[in-house]
C-alpha positions in Angstrom: 19.8 39.4 27.4 16.5 41.2 28.0 15.9 43.7 30.6 13.7 42.9 33.5 11.1 45.3 33.9 10.5 46.7 37.4 6.9 47.9 38.4 5.4 49.3 41.6 4.5 46.5 43.7 0.8 46.2 44.6 -0.7 43.6 46.6 -3.4 41.7 44.7 -7.1 42.1 45.6 -8.8 39.0 46.5 -12.2 37.6 45.3 -13.9 37.4 48.7 -17.5 37.9 49.3 -18.6 38.7 52.9 -21.5 36.8 54.5 -21.5 39.4 57.6 -20.3 38.6 61.1 -20.6 35.4 62.9 -23.0 37.2 65.1 -25.3 38.4 62.2 -25.3 34.9 60.7 -26.6 33.5 64.0 -29.2 36.1 64.5 -31.1 36.8 67.6 -31.6 33.7 69.6 -28.6 32.1 67.7 -25.9 30.4 69.0 -22.1 29.7 68.7 -21.0 25.9 69.4 -17.3 24.7 69.6 -16.6 20.8 69.6 -14.0 19.9 72.1 -12.5 17.1 70.3 -11.8 19.5 67.3 -10.3 22.4 69.8 -7.9 19.8 71.1 -6.6 18.8 67.6 -4.1 21.4 66.6 -3.6 19.8 63.4 -7.0 20.8 62.1 -8.6 24.1 61.8 -11.5 25.0 64.3 -14.8 24.5 63.3 -17.6 26.9 64.6 -21.2 25.7 64.6 -23.3 28.4 64.0 -26.9 28.0 65.0 -29.9 29.9 64.5 -33.1 30.3 66.8 -35.1 27.9 64.5 -32.5 25.2 65.4 -30.8 25.0 62.1 -27.0 25.3 62.0 -24.0 25.6 59.9 -20.5 24.5 60.5 -17.7 26.7 59.6 -14.3 26.5 59.6 -11.9 28.9 60.8 -8.8 30.5 59.1 -5.4 29.0 60.4 -5.1 32.6 62.1 -8.4 32.3 64.0 -7.8 28.7 64.7 -4.6 29.2 66.5 -5.7 32.5 68.5 -8.9 30.7 69.7 -6.5 27.7 70.9 -4.0 30.3 72.3 -7.1 31.9 74.2 -6.0 35.4 72.6 -9.3 35.5 70.9 -12.4 35.2 72.9 -15.6 33.9 71.8 -16.9 37.5 72.2 -14.6 38.6 69.5 -15.3 35.6 67.5 -18.8 36.6 67.2 -17.6 39.9 65.7 -15.6 38.3 63.0 -16.5 38.0 59.2 -17.3 35.0 57.4 -15.9 35.2 53.9 -16.4 32.8 51.2 -13.7 32.8 48.0 -14.1 31.4 44.5 -14.2 27.7 46.0 -17.7 28.8 47.4 -16.2 27.5 51.1 -17.1 29.8 53.9 -14.7 30.5 56.6 -14.3 32.7 59.4 -11.4 35.2 59.0 -9.4 37.7 61.1 -9.9 41.4 60.4 -8.3 42.7 57.2 -5.1 44.0 57.2 -3.8 41.5 60.3 -2.4 39.2 57.5 1.1 38.9 56.6 2.6 42.1 55.3 5.7 42.5 52.9 8.8 43.0 55.0 11.5 45.1 53.3 15.1 45.4 54.3 17.5 48.2 52.7 19.6 46.3 50.2 22.7 48.6 51.4 22.4 46.9 54.9 22.7 43.3 53.3 26.2 41.6 53.1 26.1 38.8 50.4 27.5 35.4 51.6 28.4 32.4 49.6 25.8 29.9 49.2 26.5 26.2 50.4 25.2 23.5 48.0 22.3 21.7 49.6 21.2 18.2 48.6 17.7 19.0 47.4 16.7 15.4 47.0 13.6 14.4 48.9 13.3 11.0 50.7 9.5 10.2 50.5 9.9 8.3 53.6 10.3 11.5 55.4 7.1 12.8 54.3 4.8 9.6 54.7 4.2 7.0 57.0 4.1 3.5 55.1 
């Protein structure tokens, strides 16, 4: 049996490009628009319409965290204006929470864990529970 190689865990860097803040993209005389029907539909991410003074606009989706915070009213439109618009390898821009507000690794000292027996679970998936026919 081969020995596993332990290394220092380092969170992977992302390949996200910043387009600046929502406010900077809209520019002087620009606007931020929200669609009431979209805001009311919790199954979808919030879409923000970033408008420029010249009348052009761009719909930009929010990250799941930004969408949740906007709907919960824990993120204001003023705060939204200061968030960054990022774009990943898929070339789709999105509004993101500031870096460092994502999920962190939670560790528990192994000495504090009591090992318990695992009960067998049926792992068979019933397709009828996943989709509507």
